[in-house]
LUMDREN-947425 format. One line per 3 residues: their letters; for each residue x, y, z of N, C-alpha, C. Coordinates in steps of 0.001 Angstrom, whole numbers, padded with zeros to 6 digits. Example, Ala and Ser with C-alpha at 12.3 -4.5 7.8 and 13.67 -1.06 7.14 Angstrom:
AS) 013190 -005690 007800 012300 -004500 007800 013200 -003300 007800 | 012850 -002250 007080 013670 -001060 007140 012900 000030 007870 $
***
This chain:
MDD) 000840 -001193 000000 000000 000000 000000 000877 001245 000000 | 001638 001437 -001053 002417 002669 -001116 002548 003164 -002560 | 001596 002784 -003387 001729 003155 -004795 000985 004438 -005161 $
LAL) 000308 005071 -004168 -000365 006351 -004398 -001397 006275 -005522 | -001982 005096 -005706 -002903 004911 -006831 -004084 005872 -006770 | -004700 006004 -005600 -005885 006855 -005508 -005504 008324 -005649 $
ERD) -004416 008721 -005029 -003962 010106 -005152 -003642 010450 -006612 | -003021 009525 -007312 -002704 009763 -008723 -003978 009834 -009569 | -004959 009019 -009203 -006233 009040 -009916 -006899 010403 -009779 $
YAA) -006923 010946 -008562 -007523 012269 -008366 -006686 013361 -009030 | -005380 013194 -009037 -004523 014168 -009726 -004846 014197 -011216 | -005124 013022 -011781 -005482 012945 -013199 -006805 013633 -013484 $
RGY) -007646 013750 -012459 -008939 014446 -012616 -008818 015946 -012361 | -007601 016399 -012036 -007385 017825 -011857 -007157 018267 -010432 | -007135 017325 -009490 -006881 017666 -008089 -005389 017473 -007809 $
GAV) -004675 018565 -007713 -003227 018483 -007606 -002697 018344 -006201 | -003542 018559 -005192 -003094 018495 -003794 -004114 017694 -002986 | -003929 016384 -002958 -004853 015483 -002272 -004299 015186 -000881 $
AGV) -005081 015496 000138 -004647 015279 001519 -005309 014043 002098 | -004537 013270 002831 -005075 012174 003630 -005173 012619 005077 | -006249 012230 005753 -006480 012645 007141 -006835 011423 007980 $
DEV) -006255 011330 009167 -006586 010228 010074 -006446 010693 011506 | -006994 009894 012417 -006948 010210 013844 -006346 009043 014611 | -005852 009366 015794 -005364 008366 016746 -005864 008777 018122 $
GRG) -006338 007799 018871 -006681 008082 020263 -008145 008319 020542 | -009033 007698 019796 -010449 007841 020120 -010838 007011 021339 | -010139 005904 021572 -010545 004982 022613 -009964 005169 024001 $
PLA) -008836 005856 024182 -008219 005940 025502 -009089 006625 026554 | -008713 006386 027813 -009383 007023 028940 -008766 008375 029282 | -007598 008649 028714 -006882 009890 029025 -006156 010401 027790 $
GPV) -005902 011703 027810 -005162 012325 026725 -006055 012765 025581 | -005488 013490 024636 -006261 014007 023520 -006467 012980 022426 | -007431 013261 021567 -007442 012620 020261 -006554 013488 019373 $
VCA) -005737 012844 018562 -004782 013560 017709 -005082 013235 016258 | -005140 014249 015428 -005409 014078 013998 -004247 014665 013195 | -003955 014025 012099 -002916 014528 011202 -003459 014564 009778 $
AVI) -002905 015454 008997 -003237 015561 007574 -001937 015633 006794 | -001894 014949 005665 -000658 014867 004878 -000986 014959 003391 | -000244 015788 002693 -000236 015790 001228 001102 015201 000806 $
LPL) 001059 014024 000201 002284 013360 -000221 002684 013809 -001633 | 003977 013831 -001909 004411 014119 -003275 004093 012939 -004180 | 003797 013216 -005440 003470 012158 -006392 004669 011744 -007244 $
EEA) 005767 012501 -007159 006951 012160 -007937 007532 010830 -007453 | 007872 009983 -008384 008394 008660 -008037 009674 008764 -007205 | 010495 009759 -007486 011762 009900 -006764 011566 010221 -005290 $
LRI) 010397 010751 -004948 010127 011141 -003565 009197 010166 -002852 | 008843 009077 -003525 007893 008140 -002924 008463 007510 -001663 | 007634 007421 -000634 008023 006815 000636 007466 005399 000667 $
RGI) 008334 004439 000676 007903 003040 000646 007674 002517 002059 | 006653 001662 002185 006394 001017 003466 005315 001659 004296 | 004673 002710 003791 003579 003331 004542 002449 002322 004708 $
DDS) 001882 002290 005901 000790 001365 006203 000014 001928 007386 | -001075 001257 007728 -001797 001566 008955 -000797 001557 010109 | -000763 002629 010894 000253 002749 011945 000203 001596 012941 $
KRL) -000982 001017 013136 -001118 -000079 014110 -000412 -001345 013638 | -000126 -001441 012362 000516 -002629 011814 002028 -002491 011732 | 002552 -001400 012223 003987 -001135 012159 004600 -001132 013554 $
SRR) 005849 -001501 013652 006544 -001413 014931 006789 000054 015281 | 007030 000304 016563 007327 001674 016989 008512 002245 016209 | 009565 001452 016087 010759 001939 015392 010448 002272 013943 $
RRE) 009689 001411 013265 009377 001666 011863 008474 002889 011717 | 007527 003043 012635 006669 004243 012594 007509 005507 012702 | 008455 005502 013615 009276 006691 013818 010160 006971 012603 $
ELA) 010682 005913 011975 011478 006090 010753 010621 006693 009641 | 009421 006147 009474 008532 006640 008418 008049 008054 008717 | 007769 008341 009975 007324 009691 010330 008378 010726 009959 $
ALI) 009638 010402 010194 010718 011331 009831 010759 011547 008322 | 010584 010479 007547 010566 010603 006094 009364 011418 005618 | 008221 011181 006232 007009 011903 005847 007178 013391 006115 $
RDR) 007694 013728 007286 007893 015149 007608 008902 015795 006659 | 009882 015019 006206 010914 015555 005328 010425 015727 003886 | 009614 014779 003403 009267 014766 001979 007861 015257 001650 $
AVA) 006986 015337 002622 005601 015712 002336 005526 017108 001720 | 004574 017275 000828 004274 018607 000303 003783 019490 001442 | 002986 018908 002324 002482 019605 003506 002038 018565 004515 $
FSV) 002159 018905 005800 001606 018048 006842 001230 018912 008034 | 000325 018403 008843 -000101 019120 010036 -000573 018118 011074 | -000559 018550 012326 -001067 017750 013437 -001932 018648 014301 $
CEA) -003062 018111 014751 -004010 018881 015553 -004478 018011 016721 | -004778 018638 017857 -005256 017919 019036 -006642 018388 019445 | -007419 017462 020014 -008646 017815 020732 -008496 017236 022128 $
DAA) -008436 018093 023139 -008078 017627 024476 -009263 017002 025208 | -008963 016465 026390 -009974 015741 027161 -011170 016624 027505 | -010916 017907 027785 -012019 018809 028135 -012991 018959 026970 $
LID) -012471 019100 025759 -013348 019213 024594 -014094 017906 024348 | -013403 016781 024502 -014053 015474 024333 -015218 015338 025299 | -015006 015730 026563 -016078 015662 027554 -017221 016614 027214 $
EIN) -016886 017750 026622 -017900 018768 026328 -018786 018394 025148 | -018198 017877 024066 -018994 017696 022840 -019037 016248 022368 | -018423 015336 023041 -018328 013889 022795 -017191 013564 021825 $
ILQ) -016764 012332 021877 -015556 011938 021150 -015731 012028 019633 | -016911 011692 019125 -017122 011753 017679 -016997 013179 017170 | -017698 014113 017825 -017661 015504 017370 -016283 016123 017595 $
ATR) -015614 015738 018675 -014256 016244 018914 -013304 015753 017832 | -013482 014494 017409 -012632 013948 016346 -012883 014669 015029 | -014144 014916 014710 -014469 015635 013473 -013870 017038 013494 $
RCM) -013975 017721 014632 -013418 019063 014737 -011903 019026 014614 | -011288 018008 015205 -009833 017868 015154 -009367 017594 013721 | -010068 016702 013015 -009725 016428 011614 -009852 017695 010770 $
KGA) -010924 018438 010993 -011115 019692 010265 -009960 020653 010556 | -009562 020709 011827 -008451 021573 012200 -007170 021190 011500 | -006910 019882 011396 -005702 019428 010714 -005719 019834 009245 $
VEL) -006871 019693 008593 -006994 020101 007189 -006734 021592 007044 | -007306 022381 007948 -007176 023839 007844 -005760 024330 008139 | -004971 023519 008827 -003593 023908 009120 -002633 023640 007956 $
LSP) -003069 022872 006971 -002184 022536 005856 -001842 023770 005013 | -000588 023867 004666 -000135 024932 003760 000954 024365 002858 | 000704 024282 001544 -000482 024773 000833 -001734 023983 001173 $
APD) -002881 024620 000947 -004159 023986 001241 -004450 022884 000224 | -005123 021836 000633 -005493 020771 -000304 -006685 021178 -001163 | -006833 020512 -002288 -008037 020730 -003092 -008926 019485 -003113 $
FVL) -008495 018419 -002423 -009343 017238 -002208 -008868 016576 -000922 | -009813 016048 -000146 -009490 015459 001155 -010013 014027 001223 | -009145 013119 001655 -009501 011723 001877 -009416 011447 003376 $
TDG) -010521 011021 003983 -010522 010760 005415 -010679 009271 005683 | -010093 008840 006795 -010226 007448 007195 -011576 007217 007864 | -012127 006030 007649 -013360 005652 008334 -014594 006129 007604 $
NMT) -015511 006699 008375 -016779 007168 007816 -017049 008578 008321 | -016099 009460 008073 -016141 010818 008594 -016461 011821 007483 | -017462 012645 007709 -017743 013770 006834 -017390 015036 007595 $
LEI) -016511 015841 007033 -016022 017034 007712 -016731 018277 007201 | -016844 019270 008060 -017466 020542 007686 -016408 021437 007045 | -016060 021098 005812 -015056 021845 005060 -015599 022138 003669 $
NIP) -015124 023229 003093 -015562 023614 001749 -014582 023093 000696 | -014236 021835 000835 -013300 021160 -000066 -013914 019811 -000413 | -013858 019373 -001658 -014370 018031 -001981 -013696 016987 -001107 $
QRS) -014474 015997 -000677 -013921 015000 000234 -014527 013632 -000022 | -013833 012630 000482 -014307 011248 000400 -013781 010493 001610 | -014640 009738 002271 -014200 008912 003395 -014054 007468 002934 $
IVK) -013053 006790 003468 -012709 005437 003028 -012523 004555 004255 | -013378 003550 004401 -013254 002607 005505 -011937 001846 005359 | -011199 001760 006458 -009861 001159 006482 -008901 001882 005542 $
GDA) -009140 003172 005378 -008295 003965 004489 -006847 004006 004911 | -006581 003881 006228 -005188 003935 006675 -004373 002742 006197 | -005059 001661 005803 -004366 000492 005261 -004460 000403 003748 $
LVA) -005222 001327 003135 -005486 001242 001695 -004965 002435 000902 | -004827 003575 001549 -004493 004822 000855 -003230 005413 001488 | -002222 005655 000674 -000916 006054 001202 -000984 007330 002031 $
SIG) -001695 008348 001566 -001706 009614 002298 -002444 009484 003635 | -003485 008651 003688 -004179 008416 004960 -003279 007617 005897 | -002598 006600 005368 -001641 005850 006174 -000549 006746 006730 $
AAS) -000068 007665 005911 000953 008604 006366 000425 009470 007504 | -000825 009904 007390 -001434 010702 008456 -001560 009887 009737 | -001914 008618 009608 -002048 007774 010802 -000703 007613 011497 $
ILA) 000367 007516 010722 001707 007371 011295 002120 008639 012034 | 001934 009793 011410 002292 011044 012076 001501 011228 013363 | 000200 010951 013312 -000644 011132 014489 -000228 010189 015619 $
KVY) 000062 008943 015273 000441 007951 016278 001767 008301 016940 | 002769 008641 016142 004078 008986 016688 003975 010227 017573 | 003226 011216 017118 003041 012446 017900 002345 012147 019218 $
RDA) 001264 011370 019164 000498 011121 020388 001274 010266 021381 | 001986 009262 020892 002780 008426 021794 003823 009267 022535 | 004487 010166 021830 005482 011032 022463 004823 011976 023466 $
LMA) 003657 012489 023108 002933 013378 024012 002547 012658 025296 | 002029 011437 025171 001611 010694 026353 002815 010311 027212 | 003969 010051 026597 005183 009787 027370 005586 011022 028176 $
SYA) 005405 012204 027593 005715 013429 028334 004719 013644 029475 | 003462 013268 029255 002466 013368 030327 002773 012406 031468 | 003448 011290 031168 003799 010322 032209 004685 010961 033264 $
AQY) 005558 011871 032845 006414 012569 033799 005628 013606 034594 | 004649 014213 033935 003844 015243 034591 002811 014641 035544 | 002283 013472 035151 001262 012788 035950 001716 011349 036196 $
PGY) 002675 011148 037094 003226 009805 037308 002223 008874 037985 | 002457 007584 037778 001658 006584 038470 000595 005919 037636 | 000292 006481 036455 -000754 005913 035600 -000185 005037 034475 $
GFE) 001124 005081 034295 001736 004287 033239 001493 004808 031843 | 001300 006126 031703 001004 006684 030380 002093 006382 029359 | 003336 006239 029825 004432 005940 028892 004289 004543 028302 $
RNA) 003515 003696 028954 003302 002324 028470 001929 002145 027817 | 000898 002755 028401 -000467 002498 027920 -001036 003603 027038 | -000319 004733 026947 -000763 005869 026119 -002182 006320 026464 $
GYG) -002610 006046 027683 -003930 006472 028121 -005029 005450 027920 | -004708 004318 027286 -005722 003282 027074 -006046 002582 028391 | -007166 001899 028422 -007690 001326 029655 -007100 -000015 030019 $
TAE) -005808 -000068 030215 -005166 -001300 030657 -005515 -001562 032120 | -005260 -002787 032570 -005523 -003131 033970 -004718 -002235 034906 | -003455 -001984 034552 -002605 -001108 035356 -003203 000291 035466 $
HIR) -003667 000813 034349 -004212 002175 034321 -005501 002259 035143 | -006394 001311 034956 -007663 001327 035696 -007415 001173 037201 | -006471 000321 037567 -006130 000166 038984 -005603 001482 039552 $
AIR) -004776 002195 038786 -004235 003476 039245 -005338 004506 039434 | -006314 004521 038529 -007439 005453 038671 -008201 005163 039956 | -008441 003890 040240 -009179 003518 041454 -008406 003858 042719 $
ERG) -007087 003777 042631 -006260 004044 043806 -005947 005527 043979 | -005706 006226 042862 -005196 007597 042921 -006228 008648 042547 | -007330 008213 041912 -008254 009177 041328 -007795 009580 039934 $
ICA) -008391 010610 039396 -008074 011014 038030 -007179 012242 038026 | -006559 012488 036884 -005726 013682 036720 -006338 014584 035657 | -005651 015668 035355 -006213 016708 034490 -006462 016250 033062 $
IHR) -005777 015215 032596 -005952 014803 031199 -006898 013611 031052 | -007506 013167 032136 -008478 012077 032013 -009789 012569 031409 | -010426 011686 030659 -011719 011979 030045 -012810 011524 031013 $
RSF) -013389 012467 031713 -014380 012120 032737 -015571 011370 032137 | -015941 011732 030922 -017098 011096 030289 -016840 009634 029958 | -015570 009219 029946 -015229 007822 029690 -015128 007015 030981 $
LNR) -015219 007708 032129 -014848 007084 033394 -015982 007023 034401 | -017200 007273 033964 -018313 007332 034909 -018438 006057 035742 | -018378 004914 035083 -018564 003649 035810 -017438 003424 036814 $
ILE) -016199 003669 036378 -015053 003458 037278 -015118 004402 038461 | -015488 005669 038202 -015555 006654 039280 -016704 006336 040244 | -017820 005848 039681 -018926 005448 040546 -018535 004296 041465 $
EKG) -017810 003330 040904 -017338 002200 041712 -016380 002664 042787 | -015499 003621 042438 -014548 004155 043408 -015296 004865 044531 | -016325 005624 044163 -017109 006338 045174 -017812 005401 046138 $
KSS) -018363 004311 045597 -019053 003339 046450 -018095 002644 047394 | -016886 002334 046884 -015927 001612 047717 -015350 002475 048834 | -015377 003805 048621 -014804 004697 049639 -015843 005229 050620 $
S) -017135 004924 050355 -018205 005443 051231 -018497 004477 052364 $
***
């Protein structure tokens, strides 16, 4: 999945700047959802081989590819939607807003947008959503890699700021270690309260 077939197809139709957009972090109990947008070059000499869904790559390979993407991309951007926004408007709407933000940060601006999954964004640019796009479309895969590498590094930095939750290992996902820490320590500033109602209710009952 690195032949840029779909991007080249849209380029042949007159769309010269096709952006892929993806998100990472919809499921965790803590931390932001992170979205990235990437316009890849179509020149064969600049093609980045090995792009795939970030979940199918090792950490080391993701980091290698992320460096190449940042170096060779026509444009790329990363955007966050924090836990407070997720709690305020729900994870789906926060993700849509974050994806839109990533698109709007691109310079040069895209003239066509490909999103992963089944997302329709409130943008005045032609768009298409593709289920499993991060494994099928190079620019979406590239966006998934940038978002994943960025978010993993961010959560590792939060581990130092909020020790005891294992963020450097779980990236905010609901592992047994993380849930046990919440029950023992309570929540911190980056936890998504709307994701934790049941756990917090159980903690309240056990302490009463």
